[in-house]
NUVEXMI-872341 format. One record per residue (C-alpha): x, y, z; residue number from 1; chain; residue in three letters. Coordinates in pm, whole numbers. Each point is the difference from the previous one (the first is absolute). Layout:
+--------+--------+--------+-----+--------+---------+
|      x |      y |      z | num | cadena | residuo |
+--------+--------+--------+-----+--------+---------+
|      X |      Y |      Z | NUM |      A |     ALA |
...
+--------+--------+--------+-----+--------+---------+
This chain:
+--------+--------+--------+-----+--------+---------+
|      x |      y |      z | num | cadena | residuo |
+--------+--------+--------+-----+--------+---------+
|   -773 |   2764 |   3343 |   1 |      A |     MET |
|    -91 |     72 |   -365 |   2 |      A |     THR |
|     97 |   -228 |   -280 |   3 |      A |     LEU |
|    124 |    348 |   -171 |   4 |      A |     THR |
|    270 |     -7 |    248 |   5 |      A |     ALA |
|    177 |   -303 |   -161 |   6 |      A |     PHE |
|    -40 |    156 |   -356 |   7 |      A |     SER |
|    192 |    279 |    103 |   8 |      A |     ALA |
|    342 |   -197 |     36 |   9 |      A |     LEU |
|    230 |      9 |   -266 |  10 |      A |     PRO |
|     39 |   -411 |    -54 |  11 |      A |     ASP |
|   -366 |    -62 |     60 |  12 |      A |     GLN |
|   -107 |    287 |   -240 |  13 |      A |     HIS |
|     22 |   -187 |   -372 |  14 |      A |     ARG |
|   -234 |   -130 |   -253 |  15 |      A |     GLU |
|    -75 |   -343 |    -27 |  16 |      A |     PRO |
|    111 |   -174 |   -311 |  17 |      A |     MET |
|   -225 |   -202 |   -214 |  18 |      A |     ASP |
|     36 |   -386 |     -5 |  19 |      A |     SER |
|    173 |   -136 |   -319 |  20 |      A |     PHE |
|   -114 |   -343 |   -109 |  21 |      A |     GLU |
|    115 |   -235 |   -247 |  22 |      A |     ILE |
|   -303 |   -174 |   -189 |  23 |      A |     LEU |
|    -33 |   -274 |   -256 |  24 |      A |     ARG |
|    -56 |     93 |   -352 |  25 |      A |     ARG |
|   -350 |   -121 |    -27 |  26 |      A |     ARG |
|     33 |    -53 |   -416 |  27 |      A |     TRP |
|    323 |   -232 |     38 |  28 |      A |     VAL |
|   -159 |   -244 |    211 |  29 |      A |     ILE |
|   -319 |    -22 |   -167 |  30 |      A |     ILE |
|    182 |    -38 |   -339 |  31 |      A |     ALA |
|    206 |   -286 |    147 |  32 |      A |     ALA |
|   -317 |   -147 |    108 |  33 |      A |     THR |
|   -202 |     38 |   -297 |  34 |      A |     ILE |
|    217 |    -19 |   -309 |  35 |      A |     LEU |
|    134 |   -374 |     71 |  36 |      A |     PRO |
|   -344 |   -125 |    105 |  37 |      A |     ILE |
|   -129 |    140 |   -322 |  38 |      A |     VAL |
|    309 |   -110 |   -223 |  39 |      A |     VAL |
|    -47 |   -353 |    180 |  40 |      A |     ALA |
|   -375 |     -8 |   -100 |  41 |      A |     ALA |
|    128 |     52 |   -360 |  42 |      A |     GLY |
|    243 |   -268 |     41 |  43 |      A |     TYR |
|   -241 |   -241 |    136 |  44 |      A |     ALA |
|   -259 |     29 |   -280 |  45 |      A |     TRP |
|    312 |    -39 |   -241 |  46 |      A |     LEU |
|     77 |   -306 |    205 |  47 |      A |     ALA |
|   -331 |   -135 |    -39 |  48 |      A |     TYR |
|    -48 |     72 |   -348 |  49 |      A |     ASP |
|    304 |   -141 |   -120 |  50 |      A |     ARG |
|     15 |   -277 |    277 |  51 |      A |     ARG |
|    356 |    114 |     72 |  52 |      A |     ASP |
|    131 |    -99 |    371 |  53 |      A |     VAL |
|    304 |    224 |    -38 |  54 |      A |     VAL |
|   -248 |    320 |    -66 |  55 |      A |     LEU |
|   -207 |   -111 |    316 |  56 |      A |     ALA |
|    318 |     -9 |    188 |  57 |      A |     GLY |
|     73 |    353 |    -71 |  58 |      A |     VAL |
|   -348 |     90 |     73 |  59 |      A |     ALA |
|     46 |   -131 |    338 |  60 |      A |     GLY |
|    286 |    155 |     51 |  61 |      A |     GLY |
|   -134 |    338 |    -75 |  62 |      A |     LEU |
|   -300 |    -86 |    207 |  63 |      A |     LEU |
|    212 |    -64 |    300 |  64 |      A |     LEU |
|    177 |    341 |    -59 |  65 |      A |     LEU |
|   -281 |    196 |     -8 |  66 |      A |     GLY |
|   -169 |   -190 |    312 |  67 |      A |     LEU |
|    351 |     74 |    211 |  68 |      A |     ALA |
|    -95 |    367 |    -17 |  69 |      A |     PHE |
|   -369 |    -17 |    123 |  70 |      A |     VAL |
|    113 |      1 |    364 |  71 |      A |     PRO |
|    157 |    350 |    -73 |  72 |      A |     ALA |
|   -338 |    126 |   -108 |  73 |      A |     LEU |
|   -118 |      8 |    333 |  74 |      A |     ARG |
|    255 |    252 |    133 |  75 |      A |     ASP |
|    -35 |    239 |   -303 |  76 |      A |     LEU |
|   -114 |    264 |    210 |  77 |      A |     ARG |
|    219 |    -11 |    305 |  78 |      A |     SER |
|    356 |    168 |     -2 |  79 |      A |     PRO |
|    321 |   -166 |     30 |  80 |      A |     LEU |
|    163 |    259 |    191 |  81 |      A |     LEU |
|   -133 |    278 |    206 |  82 |      A |     VAL |
|    262 |    255 |    159 |  83 |      A |     ALA |
|    -39 |    285 |    202 |  84 |      A |     ASP |
|    196 |    247 |    221 |  85 |      A |     GLU |
|    -30 |   -286 |    291 |  86 |      A |     HIS |
|    145 |   -302 |   -201 |  87 |      A |     GLY |
|   -134 |   -237 |   -258 |  88 |      A |     VAL |
|   -262 |   -281 |      7 |  89 |      A |     ARG |
|     -4 |   -275 |   -297 |  90 |      A |     PHE |
|   -161 |   -354 |    -63 |  91 |      A |     GLN |
|    237 |   -259 |    119 |  92 |      A |     GLY |
|    -58 |   -397 |    -46 |  93 |      A |     SER |
|   -214 |     21 |    325 |  94 |      A |     GLN |
|   -199 |    308 |    -50 |  95 |      A |     GLY |
|     87 |    375 |     31 |  96 |      A |     TRP |
|    347 |     78 |    183 |  97 |      A |     VAL |
|     61 |    368 |    160 |  98 |      A |     GLY |
|    327 |    123 |     67 |  99 |      A |     LEU |
|    117 |    330 |    151 | 100 |      A |     LEU |
|    281 |    195 |   -167 | 101 |      A |     TRP |
|    205 |    -43 |    307 | 102 |      A |     SER |
|    -57 |   -385 |    -47 | 103 |      A |     GLU |
|    114 |    -22 |   -358 | 104 |      A |     ILE |
|    367 |    -61 |    -48 | 105 |      A |     THR |
|     27 |      8 |   -387 | 106 |      A |     THR |
|   -196 |    134 |   -284 | 107 |      A |     ILE |
|    175 |   -121 |   -345 | 108 |      A |     ALA |
|   -114 |     -5 |   -352 | 109 |      A |     ILE |
|    109 |   -297 |   -186 | 110 |      A |     THR |
|     24 |     33 |   -366 | 111 |      A |     PRO |
|   -111 |   -226 |   -235 | 112 |      A |     HIS |
|    130 |   -349 |    -28 | 113 |      A |     ARG |
|    -94 |   -175 |   -328 | 114 |      A |     GLY |
|   -377 |    -23 |    -30 | 115 |      A |     VAL |
|    -53 |    114 |    360 | 116 |      A |     ILE |
|   -101 |    390 |     -2 | 117 |      A |     GLY |
|    165 |    207 |    286 | 118 |      A |     PRO |
|    -89 |    -70 |    354 | 119 |      A |     ARG |
|    -56 |    226 |    309 | 120 |      A |     LEU |
|    199 |   -190 |    277 | 121 |      A |     ARG |
|    -71 |     68 |    406 | 122 |      A |     LEU |
|    166 |   -143 |    264 | 123 |      A |     THR |
|    -36 |     47 |    390 | 124 |      A |     ALA |
|    168 |   -142 |    276 | 125 |      A |     ASP |
|   -296 |   -181 |    161 | 126 |      A |     HIS |
|   -104 |   -181 |   -307 | 127 |      A |     LEU |
|    165 |   -325 |   -118 | 128 |      A |     SER |
|      0 |     95 |   -389 | 129 |      A |     GLU |
|     -6 |    280 |   -207 | 130 |      A |     ALA |
|   -322 |     80 |   -169 | 131 |      A |     HIS |
|     -8 |    114 |   -396 | 132 |      A |     THR |
|   -261 |    203 |   -180 | 133 |      A |     ILE |
|     18 |    -43 |   -394 | 134 |      A |     PRO |
|     42 |    356 |   -154 | 135 |      A |     LEU |
|    -46 |     89 |   -396 | 136 |      A |     GLY |
|   -248 |   -114 |   -254 | 137 |      A |     ILE |
|   -207 |   -202 |    271 | 138 |      A |     VAL |
|    -28 |    281 |    237 | 139 |      A |     THR |
|    -92 |    388 |     12 | 140 |      A |     SER |
|    312 |     79 |     90 | 141 |      A |     CYS |
|    395 |     12 |   -168 | 142 |      A |     SER |
|    281 |    -87 |    206 | 143 |      A |     ALA |
|    125 |    372 |      5 | 144 |      A |     GLY |
|   -319 |    122 |     97 | 145 |      A |     GLN |
|    -13 |   -239 |    307 | 146 |      A |     ALA |
|    348 |    100 |     92 | 147 |      A |     GLU |
|    -93 |    369 |      3 | 148 |      A |     ILE |
|   -321 |    -15 |    161 | 149 |      A |     GLU |
|    110 |   -251 |    292 | 150 |      A |     LEU |
|    299 |    255 |     63 | 151 |      A |     ALA |
|   -213 |    275 |     61 | 152 |      A |     GLN |
|   -256 |   -204 |    228 | 153 |      A |     ARG |
|    320 |   -127 |    208 | 154 |      A |     ARG |
|    138 |    321 |     23 | 155 |      A |     ASP |
|   -328 |    132 |    115 | 156 |      A |     ALA |
|    -31 |   -259 |    257 | 157 |      A |     GLY |
|    328 |     80 |    151 | 158 |      A |     ARG |
|   -102 |    362 |     92 | 159 |      A |     ARG |
+--------+--------+--------+-----+--------+---------+
């Protein structure tokens, strides 16, 4: 039996879809890290020059804000979500999680809520909690694009 015998079957003969990735926008995270630290340095110098405790407090707050983004610099190159015709893989709280399309019960896009941007929400029966992936300005994908790309891959996975 040869491998070409399988490719002659109508259900088996189809082009595999490319994977779809949601990536972080590096410039947003780098800017959110560097800008507060630079401004904090300016406030620190001004606080030292004027001997002002309030300006020192502002400098400390901005420094903490910039340092809060430093752990995100470590993960700049890794995708937040990868989807293909088999399912999705994403970073959960304990590491990478993979779900087949048949395991996913709902895929929903939650709209903007105040300052929080849209999010992709995935739920599965065997997972204790729903997983959310941010969309919008902090990622390489808009909410509409994510909805279309995931629907195409989910349909390809059902065939």
